[in-house]
C-alpha positions as CSV (number, residue, x, y, z in Angstrom):
1,M,0.9,-0.4,-48.6
2,N,2.5,2.6,-50.1
3,Q,6.3,2.4,-50.2
4,A,6.7,5.9,-48.7
5,V,4.5,5.0,-45.8
6,L,6.3,1.8,-45.2
7,S,9.7,3.5,-45.2
8,N,8.4,6.2,-42.8
9,K,7.3,3.5,-40.4
10,Q,10.6,1.7,-40.7
11,A,12.4,4.9,-39.9
12,V,10.2,5.4,-36.8
13,V,11.0,1.9,-35.6
14,K,14.7,2.4,-36.2
15,E,14.5,5.7,-34.2
16,I,12.9,3.9,-31.3
17,V,15.4,1.1,-31.4
18,D,18.3,3.6,-31.4
19,K,16.8,5.5,-28.5
20,I,16.4,2.3,-26.5
21,K,19.9,1.2,-27.2
22,D,21.4,4.6,-26.4
23,S,19.6,5.0,-23.1
24,D,20.4,3.6,-19.8
25,S,16.8,3.9,-18.8
26,T,13.5,3.8,-20.6
27,V,10.2,4.2,-18.8
28,V,6.7,3.5,-20.2
29,C,3.9,5.6,-18.7
30,E,0.2,6.1,-19.5
31,Y,-0.8,9.7,-19.6
32,R,-4.6,9.4,-20.1
33,G,-6.4,12.1,-18.3
34,L,-3.7,14.7,-18.1
35,S,-4.5,18.1,-19.5
36,V,-2.3,19.9,-22.0
37,A,-1.0,22.2,-19.3
38,E,0.0,19.2,-17.1
39,V,1.7,17.4,-20.0
40,T,3.6,20.6,-20.8
41,E,4.7,20.9,-17.1
42,L,5.8,17.3,-17.2
43,R,7.8,17.8,-20.4
44,R,9.5,20.8,-18.9
45,S,10.5,19.0,-15.8
46,L,11.8,16.0,-17.8
47,R,13.7,18.3,-20.2
48,A,15.4,20.0,-17.2
49,E,16.9,16.6,-16.2
50,G,18.0,15.8,-19.8
51,I,15.3,13.2,-20.4
52,D,13.8,12.7,-23.9
53,F,9.9,12.3,-23.6
54,K,8.1,11.0,-26.7
55,V,4.8,9.6,-27.7
56,Y,4.9,6.8,-30.3
57,K,2.2,4.5,-31.6
58,N,2.1,1.3,-29.6
59,T,2.5,-0.9,-32.7
60,M,5.7,1.0,-33.7
61,F,7.1,0.5,-30.2
62,E,6.1,-3.2,-30.2
63,R,8.1,-3.7,-33.4
64,A,11.0,-1.8,-31.9
65,C,10.8,-4.1,-28.8
66,D,10.9,-7.2,-31.1
67,E,14.0,-5.8,-32.9
68,S,15.8,-4.8,-29.8
69,G,15.0,-8.0,-27.8
70,F,12.7,-6.5,-25.2
71,E,9.6,-8.5,-25.9
72,D,8.7,-8.6,-22.2
73,L,7.8,-4.9,-22.4
74,K,5.1,-5.4,-25.0
75,D,2.4,-6.3,-22.4
76,A,2.6,-2.8,-21.0
77,L,1.7,-1.2,-24.4
78,S,-2.0,-0.6,-24.1
79,G,-3.7,2.7,-24.0
80,P,-2.1,6.1,-24.7
81,N,1.5,5.6,-23.7
82,A,4.5,8.0,-23.6
83,F,8.1,6.9,-23.3
84,A,10.9,8.6,-21.3
85,F,14.5,7.9,-22.5
86,S,17.6,8.9,-20.5
87,K,21.3,8.2,-20.1
88,D,20.8,8.4,-16.3
89,A,19.4,5.2,-15.0
90,T,17.3,6.7,-12.3
91,A,16.3,10.1,-13.7
92,P,13.1,9.2,-15.7
93,A,11.8,7.1,-12.8
94,R,12.5,9.8,-10.3
95,V,10.9,12.7,-12.3
96,L,7.9,10.7,-13.4
97,A,7.2,9.2,-10.0
98,K,7.4,12.7,-8.4
99,F,5.0,14.0,-11.0
100,A,2.7,11.0,-10.6
101,K,2.3,11.8,-6.8
102,K,0.8,15.1,-7.7
103,H,-1.2,14.0,-10.7
104,K,-2.8,10.6,-10.2
105,A,-3.7,10.4,-13.9
106,L,0.0,9.6,-14.8
107,V,0.5,5.8,-14.4
108,L,4.0,4.3,-14.5
109,K,3.9,0.9,-16.2
110,K,7.3,-0.8,-17.0
111,G,10.7,0.1,-18.0
112,I,14.1,-0.9,-19.3
113,V,17.0,-0.2,-17.0
114,E,20.5,-1.0,-18.1
115,G,19.4,-3.6,-20.5
116,K,16.8,-5.4,-18.3
117,V,13.0,-5.1,-18.4
118,V,11.7,-4.0,-15.0
119,D,8.2,-3.9,-13.6
120,E,6.3,-1.0,-12.0
121,A,7.5,-1.7,-8.5
122,T,11.1,-1.6,-9.6
123,V,10.6,1.6,-11.4
124,K,9.1,3.1,-8.2
125,E,12.1,1.8,-6.2
126,L,14.4,3.5,-8.6
127,S,12.6,6.7,-8.2
128,N,13.8,6.8,-4.5
129,L,17.4,6.8,-5.5
130,P,19.3,10.0,-6.0
131,N,20.7,11.0,-9.3
132,R,24.3,10.3,-10.4
133,D,25.7,13.5,-8.8
134,G,23.9,12.7,-5.5
135,M,25.3,9.2,-5.5
136,L,28.8,10.5,-6.2
137,S,28.4,13.0,-3.4
138,M,27.3,10.2,-1.0
139,L,30.3,8.1,-2.0
140,L,32.7,11.0,-1.5
141,S,31.3,11.7,1.9
142,C,31.7,8.1,2.9
143,L,35.4,8.2,1.7
144,Q,36.0,11.6,3.3
145,S,34.6,10.7,6.7
146,P,37.4,8.3,7.9
147,L,40.0,10.7,6.6
148,S,38.6,13.7,8.4
149,S,38.2,11.7,11.6
150,F,41.9,10.6,11.3
151,A,42.9,14.2,10.7
152,R,41.0,15.4,13.8
153,A,42.6,12.7,15.9
154,V,46.1,13.6,14.8
155,K,45.4,17.3,15.5
156,A,44.0,16.4,18.9
157,V,47.2,14.5,19.7
158,A,49.4,17.3,18.4
159,D,47.4,19.9,20.5
160,S,47.8,17.8,23.6
161,K,51.6,17.4,23.1
162,G,51.8,21.1,22.4
163,D,50.5,21.8,25.9
164,A,53.5,20.0,27.5
165,P,56.2,22.4,28.8
166,A,59.0,22.8,26.3
167,P,62.6,22.2,27.6
168,K,64.2,25.4,28.6
169,A,66.9,26.8,26.3
170,E,69.5,26.7,29.1
171,E,69.0,23.0,29.8
172,A,69.4,21.9,26.2
173,P,73.1,23.0,25.8
174,A,73.9,21.5,29.2
175,A,72.4,18.2,28.2
176,E,74.5,18.2,24.9
177,A,77.7,19.1,26.8
178,A,77.3,16.2,29.2
179,A,77.0,13.8,26.4
């Protein structure tokens, strides 16, 4: 084999290994049957979420799986596959599953989420979770709810005590003089 070709292949494998290690989530999907316009639409929606979507040769990805320790992913590498890489653990699964509902030709296969190989069912479960901002929003609303309930209770008590008649100004000095 030509040395230049070999070094190019090694560079591609290194690129894939780096992408896998730098990502919190990697999803493998088969795109057979999608038109160019549909793939362009998919790429656009993935790019809007900050997801890197690449097509690699299966043999190159298999070698990268061997180097990075994700051999369990190799059985999903048949047919024309594309790979979605993201720093967000749920974003690729969410965007790809949403697209797959409209376009039956897109098939989710397997993935790597936070260092673990997951099957198709787990990828679909992840697609139901909100993104990081949505999760933080849910957490903040859970934390804020008891505080706002407490604040409303304190205000209600203060309002109810505010309705009680205040002592008259004449009675206050007389009470102090008697003491």
